C-alpha positions in Angstrom: -16.2 15.4 27.1 -13.7 16.6 24.5 -14.1 14.9 21.2 -11.1 12.9 20.0 -9.3 14.0 16.8 -8.9 11.6 14.0 -5.2 11.3 14.8 -5.9 10.5 18.4 -8.3 7.8 17.4 -5.8 6.2 15.0 -3.1 6.3 17.7 -5.4 4.6 20.2 -6.2 1.8 17.8 -2.6 1.3 16.7 -1.3 1.4 20.3 -3.0 -1.9 20.9 0.3 -3.5 19.8 2.8 -0.7 19.1 5.4 -0.2 21.8 4.6 -3.3 23.7 7.6 -4.9 25.5 8.4 -8.4 26.8 6.8 -10.2 23.9 3.3 -8.8 24.6 1.1 -9.6 21.6 3.4 -12.3 20.3 1.9 -15.7 19.9 2.8 -18.8 17.9 -0.7 -20.2 18.2 -3.4 -19.0 15.8 -5.1 -15.9 17.3 -7.3 -13.7 15.0 -8.0 -11.3 17.9 -4.6 -9.8 17.2 -5.9 -8.1 14.1 -6.7 -4.4 14.3 -8.6 -2.4 11.7 -8.2 1.3 11.0 -11.2 3.2 9.5 -10.2 4.9 6.3 -12.3 8.0 6.9 -9.8 9.2 9.6 -7.6 10.3 6.7 -10.0 10.7 3.9 -12.0 13.5 5.6 -8.9 15.7 5.5 -8.8 15.5 1.7 -12.5 15.7 1.0 -12.7 12.1 -0.1 -16.2 10.8 0.5 -16.5 7.1 1.3 -19.9 6.8 -0.5 -18.5 8.6 -3.6 -14.9 7.7 -4.0 -13.0 9.5 -6.8 -11.0 6.4 -7.5 -10.9 2.6 -7.8 -8.1 0.5 -6.5 -6.7 -2.1 -4.2 -4.3 -2.6 -1.4 -1.9 -5.5 -2.2 0.1 -6.9 0.7 3.0 -9.3 0.3 3.8 -11.2 3.5 7.2 -12.9 3.3 7.3 -14.6 6.7 4.3 -16.9 6.8 4.6 -20.4 8.2 2.5 -23.1 9.9 3.1 -26.8 10.6 1.2 -29.9 9.5 -0.3 -32.4 12.0 3.0 -34.3 11.7 5.0 -31.2 12.6 6.4 -30.5 9.2 6.9 -26.7 8.7 5.3 -25.2 5.6 6.6 -21.7 4.7 6.0 -19.3 1.9 4.8 -15.8 0.8 1.3 -14.7 1.2 -0.4 -12.3 -1.2 -3.3 -10.4 0.2 -5.6 -8.1 -1.9 -8.6 -6.1 -0.9 -10.5 -3.1 -2.4 -9.8 0.5 -1.6 -13.6 0.9 -1.2 -13.5 -1.1 2.1 -14.5 0.9 5.1 -11.3 -0.2 7.0 -7.8 -1.1 6.3 -5.7 -3.4 8.5 -3.0 -2.0 10.8 0.4 -3.4 9.7 1.9 -4.5 13.0 -1.3 -6.3 13.9 -1.3 -8.4 10.7 2.4 -9.2 11.3 1.6 -10.5 14.8 -1.5 -12.3 13.5 0.5 -14.1 10.8 3.2 -15.0 13.3 0.5 -16.7 15.3 0.3 -19.4 12.7 3.9 -20.5 13.3 3.2 -23.4 15.6 -0.4 -24.0 14.6 -1.1 -27.4 13.2 -3.1 -27.3 9.9 -3.8 -30.3 7.7 -2.0 -33.6 7.3 -0.2 -32.6 4.0 1.7 -29.5 2.7 -1.2 -28.9 0.3 -3.8 -29.0 3.1 -1.7 -26.7 5.2 -1.4 -24.1 2.5 -5.1 -24.3 1.7 -5.9 -24.0 5.4 -3.8 -20.9 5.9 -5.4 -19.2 2.8 -8.9 -20.1 4.0 -8.3 -18.9 7.6 -6.6 -15.6 6.6 -9.3 -14.8 4.0 -12.1 -15.4 6.5 -10.5 -13.4 9.3 -9.7 -10.4 7.1 -13.0 -10.5 5.4 -14.7 -10.2 8.8 -12.3 -7.5 10.0 -12.5 -5.3 7.0 -16.1 -6.1 5.9 -15.1 -6.6 2.3 -14.0 -9.4 0.0 -10.4 -10.5 0.3 -8.2 -12.5 -2.0 -5.5 -14.6 -0.4 -2.9 -16.8 -2.1 0.2 -18.5 -0.7 3.3 -19.2 -2.8 5.9 -21.7 -1.6 8.3 -21.5 -4.6 9.5 -19.2 -7.4 7.3 -20.7 -10.0 4.7 -17.9 -10.0 5.4 -15.2 -12.5 6.8 -11.9 -11.1 5.6 -8.8 -13.1 6.7 -5.2 -13.0 5.5 -1.9 -14.5 6.8 -1.3 -18.0 7.1 2.0 -19.8 7.5 4.1 -16.6 11.0 5.7 -16.9 12.5 7.0 -13.7 12.4 10.8 -13.4 16.1 10.9 -12.7 16.8 9.5 -16.2 14.8 12.2 -17.8 16.0 15.4 -16.0 19.1 16.4 -14.1 18.0 16.3 -10.5 21.3 17.8 -9.3 20.0 21.1 -10.9 16.8 21.1 -8.9 16.4 23.0 -5.6 14.3 20.9 -3.2 12.9 23.1 -0.4 9.5 21.6 0.5 9.1 18.5 2.7 5.4 18.6 3.9 3.4 17.3 0.9 3.2 20.7 -0.9 0.7 20.7 -3.8 2.0 24.2 -4.7 5.2 22.5 -6.0 3.2 21.2 -9.0 3.4 23.0 -12.3 1.7 22.1 -15.5 2.5 21.9 -19.3 -0.8 22.5 -21.1 -0.9 21.3 -24.7 -1.1 24.1 -27.3 -3.9 22.4 -29.3 -5.9 21.2 -26.3 -5.4 17.6 -27.2 -4.7 15.0 -24.6 -1.3 13.5 -23.9 -0.1 10.8 -21.5 2.8 11.1 -19.0 4.1 7.9 -17.4 7.0 8.1 -14.9 8.3 6.5 -11.8 10.6 7.5 -9.0 12.4 6.0 -6.0 12.4 9.4 -4.2 9.3 8.7 -2.2 9.8 8.7 1.5 7.2 9.3 4.2 6.8 8.4 7.9 4.5 6.0 9.7 1.5 7.9 11.0 1.9 6.5 14.5 5.6 5.7 15.1 7.1 8.3 12.7 9.5 5.6 11.5 10.6 6.2 7.9 8.8 4.4 5.1 10.6 4.1 1.7 8.9 3.5 -1.6 8.8 3.7 -5.3 6.0 5.6 -6.9 4.5 5.0 -10.4 2.3 7.7 -12.0 0.3 7.6 -15.2 -1.6 10.8 -16.1 -3.5 11.7 -19.2 -5.1 15.0 -20.2 -4.4 18.3 -21.8 -2.3 19.5 -18.8 0.3 17.3 -17.3 3.1 17.9 -14.7 6.5 19.3 -15.5 9.1 16.6 -14.5 10.9 19.1 -12.3 7.8 20.1 -10.4 6.7 16.4 -10.1 10.0 15.4 -8.6 9.8 18.3 -6.1 6.3 17.3 -5.2 7.3 13.6 -4.6 10.2 14.7 -2.4 7.8 17.0 -0.4 6.4 14.0 1.3 9.6 13.3 3.1 8.5 14.4 6.5 4.8 13.6 6.2 3.3 11.1 8.6 0.7 8.9 7.0 0.0 5.2 6.4 1.1 3.9 3.0 -2.5 3.7 1.7 -3.1 7.3 2.7 0.0 8.6 0.8 -1.3 7.0 -2.4 -4.7 8.7 -1.9 -3.1 12.0 -1.0 -1.0 12.0 -4.2 -4.0 11.0 -6.3 -6.1 13.8 -4.8 -3.4 16.4 -5.3 -2.8 15.4 -8.9 -6.5 15.4 -9.6 -6.9 18.9 -8.2 -3.9 20.3 -10.0 -4.5 18.9 -13.5 -8.1 17.7 -13.8 -6.9 14.6 -15.8 -9.0 12.4 -17.9 -7.1 9.4 -16.6 -4.9 9.0 -13.5 -3.1 6.1 -11.8 -0.9 6.3 -8.7 0.8 3.2 -7.3 3.2 3.1 -4.3 5.4 0.1 -3.9 6.7 0.4 -0.4 9.9 -1.3 1.0 9.5 -4.4 3.1 9.3 -3.8 6.9 8.7 -6.5 9.5 8.3 -9.1 6.7 5.6 -7.1 4.9 5.4 -4.8 2.0 2.3 -2.7 1.2 1.4 -1.8 -2.4 -1.6 0.5 -2.7 -2.8 1.6 -6.1 -5.5 4.2 -7.0 -6.9 5.0 -10.4 -9.7 6.7 -12.2 -10.4 3.5 -14.2 -10.0 -0.2 -13.6 -8.2 -0.6 -16.9 -5.3 1.3 -15.5 -4.6 -1.2 -12.7 -2.2 -3.9 -13.9 -3.3 -7.5 -13.5 -0.3 -8.3 -11.2 -1.8 -6.3 -8.4 -4.9 -8.5 -8.3 -4.3 -11.8 -10.1 -3.3 -14.6 -7.6 -1.3 -16.3 -10.3 1.0 -13.3 -10.6 3.4 -11.7 -8.1 4.6 -8.1 -8.1 8.2 -8.0 -8.9 10.2 -6.6 -6.0 11.9 -3.2 -6.5 15.6 -2.8 -5.6 14.8 -1.8 -2.0 12.1 -4.4 -1.4 
């Protein structure tokens, strides 16, 4: 029997829900069986990333904006759910499956009060994702605007630093060869922090466009030229990968090109289907802002989110 490729395995797992018509897979009663996990190694093998020796630390932070259940008295309780789990997990969750899973809470009765309902949702989601992903999961539900929203500071947009109209963009398939460096003359380290809204890739299974903002912090004696970095970011425009995979691809390419002392790559993707996914990868935990992990903080939405 012919061995399946990694892509064929991913498509088989994802097709459990994708492309289903007539309401198939949709339920308004709690159903954890809707969740689908995707092994991370299906992508990491292509970039030489070893699961037992990861070159980065990081998390995947999900914001789910369409979460609701009802109390025993039928009172709707709605809010935003923040979900965080480690990039070291063997699996990540497939996005349509978690959307369907969260929708299954809609007419599920949980608790006699609003507080009990919120606590019930958090407990159930945490338990189900922990079992699915085989890793610790942090879950917090917000029902108002009181929680502080935080954003990256000190990451100027590339387009404010160089004239992008003067740049020729010719590569659209994640081309590491677009990257050029600016070594320091004295060999001392310098830090470059930039952001860009030029990031666009496609879903690995459906090929639908995914739009995002990327934030990069790199420190070493060789850092990217702004023009080459802009060209490299744009080169992902026709690449088909999951959001988490794009962050790891960029991290790997920057590591290979510049051998940095410190590196952080974060991708804040546009909301789709009531969810946005925000993966971050870094050489050191200190480079990961608290608002990715802390349940008392929310990630401030970008313009397109």
